[in-house]
N, C-alpha and C positions, 0 to 999 in steps of 0.2 A: 464546498459549503458556501452559502450566501454570507457575505460579510455581516457581522453583528447578529447572526442567527443564534438560536438556542443550541445547546449541545446535541439536540436531536436532529440537527440540520442534515439534509441529504448529502451523501458523498457520491460524486460522479467520477468515473475513471475515463481518461482520455490519453492521447499521446501527442507530443509536439510533432507537427508535420514540417514546419518551416519557420525560421526566424527571419522576419521581414526587415526589422530595424532594431535599434537598441531598446525600444519600448513597445514593439508590435510583433506578434507571432501568430501563426496559424496552428490550431489544434484540431484533432478529429472530434466530431460531435459525439458526445457520450451516448452509450446504448445500455439498455437493460434487456437482457436476453436478446431478442431480435428487434426490439423496438427502439427507434431513435428518441432521444430526449431533446425536445426542441426548446432550448434555453432562450429566453427573450433577449433581443438586442437592447443595450443600455443597462442590463443587469450586471451587478458586480459580484465577484467571487473571490474567495480565499483560495489561491492555487498553491499546491505543494508538488514540487518536482522531485522525483526519485531517480537518482543516478546510482551507479553500482555501489558506491560506499558513502554517498552524501545525500542530504535532503536540503532543498531550497524552497523558500516561501515568498510569496508576494500577493498583492491584491491586483485584480485585473477586471476590466470591463469589456463586455462583448460589444464590438463596434460594427460587426457585419457577420452574416452567415450565408453560405451558398453551397451549391453542389458543383464539384469539379472532377471530371473523369470518374464518375460514380462514387466519389468520396464526399461526404458531407463535412463541411469545414466551418469552424468558428474563427473569426479574426478577433484576437484579444489585444487590448491596449493595457499595458502595465500601469497601474495608478499608484504604485508604491515601488520602492527600490527592492530588487531581488536580494534576499538575505539568506545566508547559510543558517540552517537550524542547528542549534547547539546539540551535541550528542546527548547531553543530560536531559533534553526534552523528550527523548525517545529511548526505548529499551532496545539494545542490540542483542540479537540472538542468532543461533545457528540451528538448523534442523536437517535431519536426514530421513529419507523415506524408508519406512519399515518394509522389509521384503521377506522376512522369515516368520515361521509359526511359533507359537508359545511352546517353550521347552521345559521350563522349570516352574514349580509351584510358587516359590517366593519371588520369582522374577518372571512375570508372564510374557515379557517381550525380550527378544534377543536380536541385536542388530547384526546385519551381515558384516563380517570383519572388513575393514578397509573402506567402508562406505564414506565418501567425502561429505562433510557438512557444508551446506549452502548458507551463506549469510543473508539475513533478512532483517527487517525493522518492524518491531511491534509498535502499532499505533494505538492500540486500545487493549486493556486487560480488564476483565470483569469476572464475577463469580461463574459465569457461564462459559468462559473461554477467553481466547485472545484473537485479535484481528491483526494481520501483518501484511506488509508489502514485500514482494519478492520478485526477482527476475526469473526465478524457477517457477514453472507451472506445475501445480499439484492437482491430482484428480480427486474429486469428491469421493469420500469413503476411504482414502489412503490413510494409513497410520504414519505419523511422523514423530521423531524424537525432537523435542524442543529443549535447547540448552541455553539458559540466560541467567543474568545476575540482576538482583534487585537489592536496593538498600533498605534495611529494616533496622530501626533503632540505632542508626548511625553505622551499622555494619553491613558490608556487602555479603549477600548470601547467594550461592549458586543453586539454581533449580534445573533439574533434568526431568522432564515429564513426557510421556507419550500422549499424543493427541490424535484425534480423528478429524480430518478435513471435512467440514460440513458443507461449505459453499466456496466457490471460486468466482471472482469477478475480475 
């Protein structure tokens, strides 16, 4: 997201290719479907890094972009300190891919026994669904069981809902 942008700011996904110094790193140029997103040099972005169980955030400015060995690269200069996001800023949840058919009238879904839950991080919840970051790749159309806790009226409530994966980026 561009720094200071409205809540409708565009979200781009990339990956860290190389850490060049304490405040400079190379990331892959983001793509939408098969199209490269040519972000302009000197523009500043709010970057969020997802590691297995942690989230980190900083602001960074694009100082160069180039192609190397068929990979399009952005060189980012950190313009703020990297900080760990507090867990309370994100909802943590687990999900398991649904692999069996509906078996009971009052419980339309039944999980395959022993299916491991994969940890993910919810970044947005709305009336239309939720958006999350995961190291697990889910196929569009898959059914997943989402298990998470939310605080309502000062009390923590557990939710377990079956959802359908609409899009993957």
